[in-house]
Jmol script that loads the backbone (N, CA, C; Angstrom):
load data "model"
ATOM      1  N   MET A   1       0.781  -1.264  -0.005  1.00  0.00           N
ATOM      2  CA  MET A   1      -0.065  -0.062   0.006  1.00  0.00           C
ATOM      3  C   MET A   1       0.860   1.253  -0.061  1.00  0.00           C
ATOM      4  N   ASN A   2       1.856   1.324   0.849  1.00  0.00           N
ATOM      5  CA  ASN A   2       2.708   2.471   0.931  1.00  0.00           C
ATOM      6  C   ASN A   2       3.455   2.713  -0.396  1.00  0.00           C
ATOM      7  N   ASP A   3       3.903   1.551  -1.005  1.00  0.00           N
ATOM      8  CA  ASP A   3       4.526   1.632  -2.304  1.00  0.00           C
ATOM      9  C   ASP A   3       3.586   2.307  -3.342  1.00  0.00           C
ATOM     10  N   ASP A   4       2.321   1.935  -3.318  1.00  0.00           N
ATOM     11  CA  ASP A   4       1.342   2.446  -4.266  1.00  0.00           C
ATOM     12  C   ASP A   4       1.190   3.956  -3.996  1.00  0.00           C
ATOM     13  N   LEU A   5       1.131   4.368  -2.757  1.00  0.00           N
ATOM     14  CA  LEU A   5       0.976   5.753  -2.513  1.00  0.00           C
ATOM     15  C   LEU A   5       2.232   6.526  -2.864  1.00  0.00           C
ATOM     16  N   ARG A   6       3.458   5.905  -2.657  1.00  0.00           N
ATOM     17  CA  ARG A   6       4.667   6.561  -3.046  1.00  0.00           C
ATOM     18  C   ARG A   6       4.682   6.766  -4.617  1.00  0.00           C
ATOM     19  N   HIS A   7       4.427   5.697  -5.335  1.00  0.00           N
ATOM     20  CA  HIS A   7       4.465   5.806  -6.772  1.00  0.00           C
ATOM     21  C   HIS A   7       3.418   6.873  -7.248  1.00  0.00           C
ATOM     22  N   ARG A   8       2.208   6.856  -6.664  1.00  0.00           N
ATOM     23  CA  ARG A   8       1.278   7.759  -7.112  1.00  0.00           C
ATOM     24  C   ARG A   8       1.637   9.191  -6.877  1.00  0.00           C
ATOM     25  N   ALA A   9       2.299   9.484  -5.698  1.00  0.00           N
ATOM     26  CA  ALA A   9       2.840  10.734  -5.333  1.00  0.00           C
ATOM     27  C   ALA A   9       3.858  11.215  -6.312  1.00  0.00           C
ATOM     28  N   TRP A  10       4.851  10.336  -6.581  1.00  0.00           N
ATOM     29  CA  TRP A  10       5.848  10.662  -7.583  1.00  0.00           C
ATOM     30  C   TRP A  10       5.244  10.910  -8.897  1.00  0.00           C
ATOM     31  N   ASP A  11       4.256  10.263  -9.404  1.00  0.00           N
ATOM     32  CA  ASP A  11       3.635  10.544 -10.612  1.00  0.00           C
ATOM     33  C   ASP A  11       3.078  11.850 -10.578  1.00  0.00           C
ATOM     34  N   ASP A  12       2.297  12.216  -9.518  1.00  0.00           N
ATOM     35  CA  ASP A  12       1.699  13.468  -9.387  1.00  0.00           C
ATOM     36  C   ASP A  12       2.793  14.602  -9.481  1.00  0.00           C
ATOM     37  N   ILE A  13       3.861  14.427  -8.726  1.00  0.00           N
ATOM     38  CA  ILE A  13       4.934  15.431  -8.691  1.00  0.00           C
ATOM     39  C   ILE A  13       5.465  15.596 -10.156  1.00  0.00           C
ATOM     40  N   HIS A  14       5.799  14.582 -10.740  1.00  0.00           N
ATOM     41  CA  HIS A  14       6.373  14.714 -12.260  1.00  0.00           C
ATOM     42  C   HIS A  14       5.275  15.281 -13.137  1.00  0.00           C
ATOM     43  N   ASP A  15       4.028  15.078 -12.949  1.00  0.00           N
ATOM     44  CA  ASP A  15       2.961  15.626 -13.838  1.00  0.00           C
ATOM     45  C   ASP A  15       2.894  17.143 -13.609  1.00  0.00           C
ATOM     46  N   LEU A  16       3.141  17.601 -12.291  1.00  0.00           N
ATOM     47  CA  LEU A  16       2.956  19.017 -11.923  1.00  0.00           C
ATOM     48  C   LEU A  16       4.269  19.851 -12.026  1.00  0.00           C
ATOM     49  N   LEU A  17       5.391  19.203 -12.166  1.00  0.00           N
ATOM     50  CA  LEU A  17       6.665  20.049 -12.381  1.00  0.00           C
ATOM     51  C   LEU A  17       6.616  20.949 -13.494  1.00  0.00           C
ATOM     52  N   PRO A  18       6.906  22.185 -13.315  1.00  0.00           N
ATOM     53  CA  PRO A  18       6.943  23.073 -14.505  1.00  0.00           C
ATOM     54  C   PRO A  18       8.140  22.620 -15.456  1.00  0.00           C
ATOM     55  N   ALA A  19       8.090  23.099 -16.563  1.00  0.00           N
ATOM     56  CA  ALA A  19       9.161  22.765 -17.524  1.00  0.00           C
ATOM     57  C   ALA A  19      10.527  23.202 -17.037  1.00  0.00           C
ATOM     58  N   GLY A  20      11.497  22.299 -17.162  1.00  0.00           N
ATOM     59  CA  GLY A  20      12.789  22.582 -16.765  1.00  0.00           C
ATOM     60  C   GLY A  20      13.030  22.232 -15.234  1.00  0.00           C
ATOM     61  N   TRP A  21      11.990  21.842 -14.475  1.00  0.00           N
ATOM     62  CA  TRP A  21      12.206  21.591 -12.983  1.00  0.00           C
ATOM     63  C   TRP A  21      12.557  20.224 -12.778  1.00  0.00           C
ATOM     64  N   GLN A  22      13.233  19.820 -11.703  1.00  0.00           N
ATOM     65  CA  GLN A  22      13.559  18.512 -11.375  1.00  0.00           C
ATOM     66  C   GLN A  22      13.152  18.314  -9.853  1.00  0.00           C
ATOM     67  N   ALA A  23      12.955  16.992  -9.429  1.00  0.00           N
ATOM     68  CA  ALA A  23      12.481  16.801  -8.081  1.00  0.00           C
ATOM     69  C   ALA A  23      13.318  15.635  -7.542  1.00  0.00           C
ATOM     70  N   GLY A  24      13.475  15.580  -6.207  1.00  0.00           N
ATOM     71  CA  GLY A  24      14.003  14.461  -5.484  1.00  0.00           C
ATOM     72  C   GLY A  24      15.486  14.404  -5.387  1.00  0.00           C
ATOM     73  N   PRO A  25      15.914  13.343  -4.776  1.00  0.00           N
ATOM     74  CA  PRO A  25      15.177  12.266  -4.112  1.00  0.00           C
ATOM     75  C   PRO A  25      14.849  12.709  -2.610  1.00  0.00           C
ATOM     76  N   THR A  26      14.086  11.917  -1.939  1.00  0.00           N
ATOM     77  CA  THR A  26      13.686  12.198  -0.504  1.00  0.00           C
ATOM     78  C   THR A  26      14.968  11.996   0.238  1.00  0.00           C
ATOM     79  N   SER A  27      14.971  12.733   1.388  1.00  0.00           N
ATOM     80  CA  SER A  27      16.040  12.479   2.435  1.00  0.00           C
ATOM     81  C   SER A  27      15.394  12.537   3.723  1.00  0.00           C
ATOM     82  N   TYR A  28      16.086  11.928   4.773  1.00  0.00           N
ATOM     83  CA  TYR A  28      15.613  11.865   6.093  1.00  0.00           C
ATOM     84  C   TYR A  28      16.606  12.426   7.039  1.00  0.00           C
ATOM     85  N   ASP A  29      16.232  13.329   7.840  1.00  0.00           N
ATOM     86  CA  ASP A  29      17.073  13.878   8.879  1.00  0.00           C
ATOM     87  C   ASP A  29      16.699  13.334  10.253  1.00  0.00           C
ATOM     88  N   PRO A  30      17.528  12.314  10.751  1.00  0.00           N
ATOM     89  CA  PRO A  30      17.236  11.696  12.024  1.00  0.00           C
ATOM     90  C   PRO A  30      17.164  12.661  13.222  1.00  0.00           C
ATOM     91  N   GLY A  31      17.896  13.729  13.162  1.00  0.00           N
ATOM     92  CA  GLY A  31      17.905  14.709  14.353  1.00  0.00           C
ATOM     93  C   GLY A  31      16.659  15.438  14.390  1.00  0.00           C
ATOM     94  N   ARG A  32      16.032  15.656  13.338  1.00  0.00           N
ATOM     95  CA  ARG A  32      14.661  16.442  13.227  1.00  0.00           C
ATOM     96  C   ARG A  32      13.520  15.410  13.118  1.00  0.00           C
ATOM     97  N   ARG A  33      13.888  14.137  12.747  1.00  0.00           N
ATOM     98  CA  ARG A  33      12.792  13.029  12.508  1.00  0.00           C
ATOM     99  C   ARG A  33      11.853  13.637  11.413  1.00  0.00           C
ATOM    100  N   ARG A  34      12.473  14.083  10.211  1.00  0.00           N
ATOM    101  CA  ARG A  34      11.610  14.705   9.290  1.00  0.00           C
ATOM    102  C   ARG A  34      12.150  14.178   7.918  1.00  0.00           C
ATOM    103  N   TRP A  35      11.257  13.902   6.955  1.00  0.00           N
ATOM    104  CA  TRP A  35      11.603  13.670   5.576  1.00  0.00           C
ATOM    105  C   TRP A  35      11.381  14.950   4.827  1.00  0.00           C
ATOM    106  N   THR A  36      12.283  15.046   3.785  1.00  0.00           N
ATOM    107  CA  THR A  36      12.277  16.194   2.887  1.00  0.00           C
ATOM    108  C   THR A  36      12.410  15.801   1.512  1.00  0.00           C
ATOM    109  N   VAL A  37      11.600  16.491   0.641  1.00  0.00           N
ATOM    110  CA  VAL A  37      11.870  16.267  -0.883  1.00  0.00           C
ATOM    111  C   VAL A  37      11.837  17.804  -1.388  1.00  0.00           C
ATOM    112  N   VAL A  38      12.676  17.976  -2.358  1.00  0.00           N
ATOM    113  CA  VAL A  38      12.723  19.290  -2.996  1.00  0.00           C
ATOM    114  C   VAL A  38      12.602  19.288  -4.500  1.00  0.00           C
ATOM    115  N   ALA A  39      11.824  20.192  -5.012  1.00  0.00           N
ATOM    116  CA  ALA A  39      11.827  20.464  -6.449  1.00  0.00           C
ATOM    117  C   ALA A  39      12.654  21.765  -6.751  1.00  0.00           C
ATOM    118  N   ARG A  40      13.417  21.586  -7.715  1.00  0.00           N
ATOM    119  CA  ARG A  40      14.340  22.829  -8.178  1.00  0.00           C
ATOM    120  C   ARG A  40      14.029  23.165  -9.561  1.00  0.00           C
ATOM    121  N   GLY A  41      13.990  24.555  -9.677  1.00  0.00           N
ATOM    122  CA  GLY A  41      13.843  25.135 -11.025  1.00  0.00           C
ATOM    123  C   GLY A  41      15.091  25.189 -11.711  1.00  0.00           C
ATOM    124  N   PRO A  42      14.975  25.520 -13.018  1.00  0.00           N
ATOM    125  CA  PRO A  42      16.253  25.512 -13.907  1.00  0.00           C
ATOM    126  C   PRO A  42      17.204  26.533 -13.358  1.00  0.00           C
ATOM    127  N   ASN A  43      18.508  26.231 -13.468  1.00  0.00           N
ATOM    128  CA  ASN A  43      19.498  27.166 -13.129  1.00  0.00           C
ATOM    129  C   ASN A  43      19.498  28.487 -14.002  1.00  0.00           C
ATOM    130  N   SER A  44      19.586  29.578 -13.280  1.00  0.00           N
ATOM    131  CA  SER A  44      19.472  30.861 -13.929  1.00  0.00           C
ATOM    132  C   SER A  44      20.677  31.190 -14.792  1.00  0.00           C
ATOM    133  N   GLY A  45      21.742  30.411 -14.752  1.00  0.00           N
ATOM    134  CA  GLY A  45      23.015  30.762 -15.530  1.00  0.00           C
ATOM    135  C   GLY A  45      23.852  31.715 -14.856  1.00  0.00           C
ATOM    136  N   ILE A  46      23.374  32.236 -13.669  1.00  0.00           N
ATOM    137  CA  ILE A  46      24.260  33.143 -12.980  1.00  0.00           C
ATOM    138  C   ILE A  46      24.787  32.374 -11.644  1.00  0.00           C
ATOM    139  N   ARG A  47      26.019  32.415 -11.605  1.00  0.00           N
ATOM    140  CA  ARG A  47      26.762  31.480 -10.545  1.00  0.00           C
ATOM    141  C   ARG A  47      26.310  31.919  -9.149  1.00  0.00           C
ATOM    142  N   THR A  48      25.903  33.195  -8.876  1.00  0.00           N
ATOM    143  CA  THR A  48      25.633  33.690  -7.578  1.00  0.00           C
ATOM    144  C   THR A  48      24.120  33.460  -7.167  1.00  0.00           C
ATOM    145  N   ARG A  49      23.328  32.955  -8.168  1.00  0.00           N
ATOM    146  CA  ARG A  49      21.970  32.826  -7.894  1.00  0.00           C
ATOM    147  C   ARG A  49      21.481  31.309  -7.903  1.00  0.00           C
ATOM    148  N   SER A  50      20.875  30.927  -6.772  1.00  0.00           N
ATOM    149  CA  SER A  50      20.467  29.640  -6.711  1.00  0.00           C
ATOM    150  C   SER A  50      19.046  29.495  -7.478  1.00  0.00           C
ATOM    151  N   PRO A  51      18.717  28.335  -7.938  1.00  0.00           N
ATOM    152  CA  PRO A  51      17.426  28.115  -8.669  1.00  0.00           C
ATOM    153  C   PRO A  51      16.354  28.210  -7.677  1.00  0.00           C
ATOM    154  N   ALA A  52      15.178  28.512  -8.124  1.00  0.00           N
ATOM    155  CA  ALA A  52      14.010  28.552  -7.233  1.00  0.00           C
ATOM    156  C   ALA A  52      13.768  27.103  -6.741  1.00  0.00           C
ATOM    157  N   THR A  53      13.270  26.954  -5.512  1.00  0.00           N
ATOM    158  CA  THR A  53      13.024  25.636  -4.984  1.00  0.00           C
ATOM    159  C   THR A  53      11.658  25.677  -4.217  1.00  0.00           C
ATOM    160  N   ILE A  54      11.069  24.501  -4.152  1.00  0.00           N
ATOM    161  CA  ILE A  54       9.803  24.259  -3.419  1.00  0.00           C
ATOM    162  C   ILE A  54      10.099  23.003  -2.823  1.00  0.00           C
ATOM    163  N   SER A  55       9.743  22.800  -1.515  1.00  0.00           N
ATOM    164  CA  SER A  55       9.958  21.567  -0.785  1.00  0.00           C
ATOM    165  C   SER A  55       8.681  21.198  -0.022  1.00  0.00           C
ATOM    166  N   GLY A  56       8.742  19.843   0.297  1.00  0.00           N
ATOM    167  CA  GLY A  56       7.698  19.263   1.112  1.00  0.00           C
ATOM    168  C   GLY A  56       8.398  18.498   2.261  1.00  0.00           C
ATOM    169  N   GLN A  57       7.809  18.570   3.430  1.00  0.00           N
ATOM    170  CA  GLN A  57       8.326  17.887   4.620  1.00  0.00           C
ATOM    171  C   GLN A  57       7.333  17.160   5.463  1.00  0.00           C
ATOM    172  N   GLY A  58       7.680  16.185   6.115  1.00  0.00           N
ATOM    173  CA  GLY A  58       6.744  15.439   6.911  1.00  0.00           C
ATOM    174  C   GLY A  58       7.503  14.393   7.784  1.00  0.00           C
ATOM    175  N   GLU A  59       6.743  13.920   8.752  1.00  0.00           N
ATOM    176  CA  GLU A  59       7.329  12.802   9.660  1.00  0.00           C
ATOM    177  C   GLU A  59       7.401  11.507   8.975  1.00  0.00           C
ATOM    178  N   GLU A  60       6.711  11.408   7.873  1.00  0.00           N
ATOM    179  CA  GLU A  60       6.854  10.244   7.052  1.00  0.00           C
ATOM    180  C   GLU A  60       7.118  10.612   5.579  1.00  0.00           C
ATOM    181  N   GLU A  61       7.706   9.678   4.788  1.00  0.00           N
ATOM    182  CA  GLU A  61       8.107   9.935   3.426  1.00  0.00           C
ATOM    183  C   GLU A  61       6.806  10.326   2.623  1.00  0.00           C
ATOM    184  N   ILE A  62       5.801   9.625   2.691  1.00  0.00           N
ATOM    185  CA  ILE A  62       4.575   9.983   2.051  1.00  0.00           C
ATOM    186  C   ILE A  62       3.956  11.344   2.366  1.00  0.00           C
ATOM    187  N   ALA A  63       4.079  11.749   3.585  1.00  0.00           N
ATOM    188  CA  ALA A  63       3.641  13.103   4.027  1.00  0.00           C
ATOM    189  C   ALA A  63       4.526  14.174   3.317  1.00  0.00           C
ATOM    190  N   ALA A  64       5.855  13.986   3.186  1.00  0.00           N
ATOM    191  CA  ALA A  64       6.698  14.879   2.566  1.00  0.00           C
ATOM    192  C   ALA A  64       6.340  15.052   1.067  1.00  0.00           C
ATOM    193  N   LEU A  65       6.047  13.926   0.404  1.00  0.00           N
ATOM    194  CA  LEU A  65       5.824  13.835  -0.963  1.00  0.00           C
ATOM    195  C   LEU A  65       4.461  14.455  -1.269  1.00  0.00           C
ATOM    196  N   THR A  66       3.456  14.274  -0.362  1.00  0.00           N
ATOM    197  CA  THR A  66       2.102  14.849  -0.489  1.00  0.00           C
ATOM    198  C   THR A  66       2.239  16.346  -0.306  1.00  0.00           C
ATOM    199  N   GLU A  67       3.037  16.844   0.634  1.00  0.00           N
ATOM    200  CA  GLU A  67       3.150  18.276   0.839  1.00  0.00           C
ATOM    201  C   GLU A  67       3.691  18.950  -0.456  1.00  0.00           C
ATOM    202  N   LEU A  68       4.722  18.193  -1.012  1.00  0.00           N
ATOM    203  CA  LEU A  68       5.308  18.815  -2.304  1.00  0.00           C
ATOM    204  C   LEU A  68       4.186  18.899  -3.425  1.00  0.00           C
ATOM    205  N   VAL A  69       3.335  17.798  -3.497  1.00  0.00           N
ATOM    206  CA  VAL A  69       2.352  17.766  -4.492  1.00  0.00           C
ATOM    207  C   VAL A  69       1.422  19.077  -4.372  1.00  0.00           C
ATOM    208  N   LEU A  70       0.953  19.171  -3.097  1.00  0.00           N
ATOM    209  CA  LEU A  70       0.093  20.356  -2.791  1.00  0.00           C
ATOM    210  C   LEU A  70       0.774  21.694  -3.152  1.00  0.00           C
ATOM    211  N   ALA A  71       2.148  21.820  -2.876  1.00  0.00           N
ATOM    212  CA  ALA A  71       2.780  23.098  -3.096  1.00  0.00           C
ATOM    213  C   ALA A  71       2.896  23.232  -4.567  1.00  0.00           C
ATOM    214  N   LEU A  72       3.205  22.158  -5.414  1.00  0.00           N
ATOM    215  CA  LEU A  72       3.243  22.249  -6.873  1.00  0.00           C
ATOM    216  C   LEU A  72       1.882  22.600  -7.430  1.00  0.00           C
ATOM    217  N   ARG A  73       0.758  22.062  -6.858  1.00  0.00           N
ATOM    218  CA  ARG A  73      -0.604  22.406  -7.307  1.00  0.00           C
ATOM    219  C   ARG A  73      -0.767  23.928  -7.025  1.00  0.00           C
ATOM    220  N   GLU A  74      -0.380  24.372  -5.899  1.00  0.00           N
ATOM    221  CA  GLU A  74      -0.566  25.877  -5.652  1.00  0.00           C
ATOM    222  C   GLU A  74       0.290  26.688  -6.696  1.00  0.00           C
ATOM    223  N   LEU A  75       1.450  26.214  -6.900  1.00  0.00           N
ATOM    224  CA  LEU A  75       2.334  27.020  -7.876  1.00  0.00           C
ATOM    225  C   LEU A  75       1.702  26.989  -9.230  1.00  0.00           C
ATOM    226  N   ASN A  76       1.012  25.950  -9.677  1.00  0.00           N
ATOM    227  CA  ASN A  76       0.365  25.880 -10.982  1.00  0.00           C
ATOM    228  C   ASN A  76      -0.963  26.558 -11.061  1.00  0.00           C
ATOM    229  N   ARG A  77      -1.438  27.220 -10.015  1.00  0.00           N
ATOM    230  CA  ARG A  77      -2.641  27.962 -10.088  1.00  0.00           C
ATOM    231  C   ARG A  77      -2.474  29.127 -11.091  1.00  0.00           C
ATOM    232  N   PRO A  78      -3.496  29.518 -11.802  1.00  0.00           N
ATOM    233  CA  PRO A  78      -3.336  30.596 -12.840  1.00  0.00           C
ATOM    234  C   PRO A  78      -2.725  31.836 -12.226  1.00  0.00           C
ATOM    235  N   GLY A  79      -1.809  32.295 -12.924  1.00  0.00           N
ATOM    236  CA  GLY A  79      -0.995  33.507 -12.431  1.00  0.00           C
ATOM    237  C   GLY A  79       0.353  33.239 -11.593  1.00  0.00           C
ATOM    238  N   GLN A  80       0.203  32.126 -10.779  1.00  0.00           N
ATOM    239  CA  GLN A  80       1.394  31.797  -9.992  1.00  0.00           C
ATOM    240  C   GLN A  80       2.731  31.619 -10.831  1.00  0.00           C
ATOM    241  N   MET A  81       2.567  30.715 -11.898  1.00  0.00           N
ATOM    242  CA  MET A  81       3.705  30.433 -12.717  1.00  0.00           C
ATOM    243  C   MET A  81       4.173  31.669 -13.379  1.00  0.00           C
ATOM    244  N   ALA A  82       3.235  32.516 -13.898  1.00  0.00           N
ATOM    245  CA  ALA A  82       3.547  33.742 -14.608  1.00  0.00           C
ATOM    246  C   ALA A  82       4.439  34.621 -13.644  1.00  0.00           C
ATOM    247  N   ASP A  83       3.859  34.702 -12.411  1.00  0.00           N
ATOM    248  CA  ASP A  83       4.603  35.551 -11.432  1.00  0.00           C
ATOM    249  C   ASP A  83       6.048  35.023 -11.167  1.00  0.00           C
ATOM    250  N   LEU A  84       6.116  33.655 -11.024  1.00  0.00           N
ATOM    251  CA  LEU A  84       7.318  33.159 -10.764  1.00  0.00           C
ATOM    252  C   LEU A  84       8.386  33.282 -11.893  1.00  0.00           C
ATOM    253  N   GLU A  85       7.845  33.163 -13.185  1.00  0.00           N
ATOM    254  CA  GLU A  85       8.661  33.327 -14.399  1.00  0.00           C
ATOM    255  C   GLU A  85       9.111  34.837 -14.500  1.00  0.00           C
ATOM    256  N   ARG A  86       8.221  35.756 -14.146  1.00  0.00           N
ATOM    257  CA  ARG A  86       8.545  37.153 -14.154  1.00  0.00           C
ATOM    258  C   ARG A  86       9.688  37.447 -13.181  1.00  0.00           C
ATOM    259  N   ARG A  87       9.549  36.950 -11.906  1.00  0.00           N
ATOM    260  CA  ARG A  87      10.618  37.088 -10.941  1.00  0.00           C
ATOM    261  C   ARG A  87      12.000  36.488 -11.263  1.00  0.00           C
ATOM    262  N   ALA A  88      11.815  35.313 -11.933  1.00  0.00           N
ATOM    263  CA  ALA A  88      13.087  34.634 -12.327  1.00  0.00           C
ATOM    264  C   ALA A  88      13.795  35.354 -13.389  1.00  0.00           C
ATOM    265  N   ARG A  89      12.926  35.942 -14.348  1.00  0.00           N
ATOM    266  CA  ARG A  89      13.535  36.695 -15.395  1.00  0.00           C
ATOM    267  C   ARG A  89      14.314  38.007 -14.947  1.00  0.00           C
ATOM    268  N   LEU A  90      13.570  38.697 -14.014  1.00  0.00           N
ATOM    269  CA  LEU A  90      14.160  39.763 -13.391  1.00  0.00           C
ATOM    270  C   LEU A  90      15.443  39.549 -12.637  1.00  0.00           C
ATOM    271  N   ALA A  91      15.402  38.436 -11.876  1.00  0.00           N
ATOM    272  CA  ALA A  91      16.554  37.988 -11.142  1.00  0.00           C
ATOM    273  C   ALA A  91      17.753  37.716 -12.045  1.00  0.00           C
ATOM    274  N   TYR A  92      17.439  37.077 -13.156  1.00  0.00           N
ATOM    275  CA  TYR A  92      18.390  36.736 -14.166  1.00  0.00           C
ATOM    276  C   TYR A  92      19.132  37.989 -14.867  1.00  0.00           C
ATOM    277  N   LEU A  93      18.153  38.964 -15.160  1.00  0.00           N
ATOM    278  CA  LEU A  93      18.709  40.123 -15.744  1.00  0.00           C
ATOM    279  C   LEU A  93      19.522  40.966 -14.650  1.00  0.00           C
ATOM    280  N   SER A  94      19.074  40.978 -13.460  1.00  0.00           N
ATOM    281  CA  SER A  94      19.784  41.614 -12.355  1.00  0.00           C
ATOM    282  C   SER A  94      21.192  40.978 -12.153  1.00  0.00           C
ATOM    283  N   GLY A  95      21.134  39.673 -12.136  1.00  0.00           N
ATOM    284  CA  GLY A  95      22.479  38.926 -12.030  1.00  0.00           C
ATOM    285  C   GLY A  95      23.384  39.218 -12.998  1.00  0.00           C
ATOM    286  N   ALA A  96      22.899  39.288 -14.333  1.00  0.00           N
ATOM    287  CA  ALA A  96      23.849  39.696 -15.547  1.00  0.00           C
ATOM    288  C   ALA A  96      24.427  41.101 -15.189  1.00  0.00           C
ATOM    289  N   GLU A  97      23.496  42.010 -14.825  1.00  0.00           N
ATOM    290  CA  GLU A  97      24.040  43.357 -14.548  1.00  0.00           C
ATOM    291  C   GLU A  97      25.088  43.382 -13.389  1.00  0.00           C
ATOM    292  N   GLU A  98      24.804  42.573 -12.342  1.00  0.00           N
ATOM    293  CA  GLU A  98      25.807  42.468 -11.217  1.00  0.00           C
ATOM    294  C   GLU A  98      27.175  41.932 -11.709  1.00  0.00           C
ATOM    295  N   GLN A  99      27.008  40.905 -12.562  1.00  0.00           N
ATOM    296  CA  GLN A  99      28.226  40.216 -13.077  1.00  0.00           C
ATOM    297  C   GLN A  99      29.028  41.148 -13.980  1.00  0.00           C
ATOM    298  N   SER A 100      28.313  42.074 -14.693  1.00  0.00           N
ATOM    299  CA  SER A 100      29.075  43.051 -15.535  1.00  0.00           C
ATOM    300  C   SER A 100      29.707  44.101 -14.590  1.00  0.00           C
ATOM    301  N   GLN A 101      29.077  44.512 -13.577  1.00  0.00           N
ATOM    302  CA  GLN A 101      29.685  45.420 -12.514  1.00  0.00           C
ATOM    303  C   GLN A 101      31.003  44.902 -11.988  1.00  0.00           C
ATOM    304  N   ALA A 102      30.813  43.528 -11.685  1.00  0.00           N
ATOM    305  CA  ALA A 102      31.986  42.947 -11.013  1.00  0.00           C
ATOM    306  C   ALA A 102      33.086  42.706 -11.983  1.00  0.00           C
ATOM    307  N   ASP A 103      32.823  42.211 -13.173  1.00  0.00           N
ATOM    308  CA  ASP A 103      33.863  41.941 -14.173  1.00  0.00           C
ATOM    309  C   ASP A 103      34.495  43.143 -14.921  1.00  0.00           C
ATOM    310  N   HIS A 104      33.628  44.130 -15.145  1.00  0.00           N
ATOM    311  CA  HIS A 104      34.052  45.239 -15.983  1.00  0.00           C
ATOM    312  C   HIS A 104      33.879  46.677 -15.323  1.00  0.00           C
ATOM    313  N   ASP A 105      33.423  46.634 -14.082  1.00  0.00           N
ATOM    314  CA  ASP A 105      33.221  47.895 -13.372  1.00  0.00           C
ATOM    315  C   ASP A 105      32.348  48.814 -14.107  1.00  0.00           C
ATOM    316  N   ARG A 106      31.236  48.210 -14.694  1.00  0.00           N
ATOM    317  CA  ARG A 106      30.227  49.055 -15.427  1.00  0.00           C
ATOM    318  C   ARG A 106      28.991  48.125 -15.624  1.00  0.00           C
ATOM    319  N   GLY A 107      27.875  48.821 -15.921  1.00  0.00           N
ATOM    320  CA  GLY A 107      26.700  48.047 -16.195  1.00  0.00           C
ATOM    321  C   GLY A 107      26.771  47.450 -17.721  1.00  0.00           C
ATOM    322  N   LEU A 108      25.786  46.737 -18.062  1.00  0.00           N
ATOM    323  CA  LEU A 108      25.666  46.043 -19.382  1.00  0.00           C
ATOM    324  C   LEU A 108      25.453  47.171 -20.442  1.00  0.00           C
ATOM    325  N   THR A 109      26.192  47.019 -21.596  1.00  0.00           N
ATOM    326  CA  THR A 109      25.961  47.869 -22.691  1.00  0.00           C
ATOM    327  C   THR A 109      24.668  47.413 -23.413  1.00  0.00           C
ATOM    328  N   GLU A 110      24.161  48.263 -24.324  1.00  0.00           N
ATOM    329  CA  GLU A 110      22.937  47.838 -24.999  1.00  0.00           C
ATOM    330  C   GLU A 110      23.078  46.427 -25.712  1.00  0.00           C
ATOM    331  N   SER A 111      24.173  46.307 -26.386  1.00  0.00           N
ATOM    332  CA  SER A 111      24.325  44.941 -27.125  1.00  0.00           C
ATOM    333  C   SER A 111      24.461  43.795 -26.162  1.00  0.00           C
ATOM    334  N   GLU A 112      25.136  44.023 -25.032  1.00  0.00           N
ATOM    335  CA  GLU A 112      25.256  42.906 -23.991  1.00  0.00           C
ATOM    336  C   GLU A 112      23.912  42.529 -23.449  1.00  0.00           C
ATOM    337  N   LEU A 113      23.152  43.595 -23.136  1.00  0.00           N
ATOM    338  CA  LEU A 113      21.816  43.362 -22.613  1.00  0.00           C
ATOM    339  C   LEU A 113      20.895  42.616 -23.583  1.00  0.00           C
ATOM    340  N   GLU A 114      21.078  42.907 -24.953  1.00  0.00           N
ATOM    341  CA  GLU A 114      20.355  42.105 -25.938  1.00  0.00           C
ATOM    342  C   GLU A 114      20.702  40.801 -26.035  1.00  0.00           C
ATOM    343  N   ARG A 115      22.099  40.407 -25.805  1.00  0.00           N
ATOM    344  CA  ARG A 115      22.486  39.085 -25.870  1.00  0.00           C
ATOM    345  C   ARG A 115      21.970  38.319 -24.552  1.00  0.00           C
ATOM    346  N   VAL A 116      21.965  39.021 -23.426  1.00  0.00           N
ATOM    347  CA  VAL A 116      21.487  38.270 -22.221  1.00  0.00           C
ATOM    348  C   VAL A 116      19.950  38.050 -22.329  1.00  0.00           C
ATOM    349  N   VAL A 117      19.245  38.953 -22.948  1.00  0.00           N
ATOM    350  CA  VAL A 117      17.713  38.804 -23.128  1.00  0.00           C
ATOM    351  C   VAL A 117      17.556  37.627 -24.099  1.00  0.00           C
ATOM    352  N   ARG A 118      18.396  37.519 -25.100  1.00  0.00           N
ATOM    353  CA  ARG A 118      18.136  36.480 -26.119  1.00  0.00           C
ATOM    354  C   ARG A 118      18.479  35.106 -25.437  1.00  0.00           C
ATOM    355  N   ARG A 119      19.413  35.044 -24.620  1.00  0.00           N
ATOM    356  CA  ARG A 119      19.760  33.728 -23.975  1.00  0.00           C
ATOM    357  C   ARG A 119      18.787  33.254 -22.961  1.00  0.00           C
ATOM    358  N   TYR A 120      17.959  34.190 -22.387  1.00  0.00           N
ATOM    359  CA  TYR A 120      16.996  33.840 -21.343  1.00  0.00           C
ATOM    360  C   TYR A 120      15.764  33.237 -22.101  1.00  0.00           C
ATOM    361  N   PRO A 121      15.312  32.093 -21.877  1.00  0.00           N
ATOM    362  CA  PRO A 121      14.075  31.648 -22.544  1.00  0.00           C
ATOM    363  C   PRO A 121      12.885  32.542 -22.202  1.00  0.00           C
ATOM    364  N   ALA A 122      12.145  32.890 -23.160  1.00  0.00           N
ATOM    365  CA  ALA A 122      10.841  33.786 -22.905  1.00  0.00           C
ATOM    366  C   ALA A 122       9.832  32.984 -22.309  1.00  0.00           C
ATOM    367  N   GLU A 123       9.679  31.769 -22.659  1.00  0.00           N
ATOM    368  CA  GLU A 123       8.556  30.887 -22.133  1.00  0.00           C
ATOM    369  C   GLU A 123       9.131  29.496 -21.783  1.00  0.00           C
ATOM    370  N   GLN A 124       8.794  28.988 -20.739  1.00  0.00           N
ATOM    371  CA  GLN A 124       9.324  27.595 -20.264  1.00  0.00           C
ATOM    372  C   GLN A 124       8.054  26.864 -20.100  1.00  0.00           C
ATOM    373  N   GLY A 125       7.351  26.492 -21.140  1.00  0.00           N
ATOM    374  CA  GLY A 125       6.088  25.669 -20.926  1.00  0.00           C
ATOM    375  C   GLY A 125       5.560  25.295 -22.248  1.00  0.00           C
TER     376      GLY A 125
END
end "model"
wireframe off; spacefill off
backbone 0.3
color backbone group
């Protein structure tokens, strides 16, 4: 029975993951007595920026998987993914600007900005 629930939860997670996202594996922290599973968004391409993450936690593995399913369903509500995509795009552009400041002691030129925008996928779905 637990194996059926586990497989069903993983199927739901993979069905709900946005394009470019990955999930798992589950991990157990004996000190906290908690299971955790994390879904990670695509890497922004900026070394200093971590990808977006969503996690599920619970006292049992099935509870952690179920919590992640619920969080992914919430993320997939109309407007939520568009907002996440908008924030990710802004973070990507901001990171490119910061990298230019660090590397060249100046902001992006117009042609550099155009290349950065071209490299960032407009739609991931």
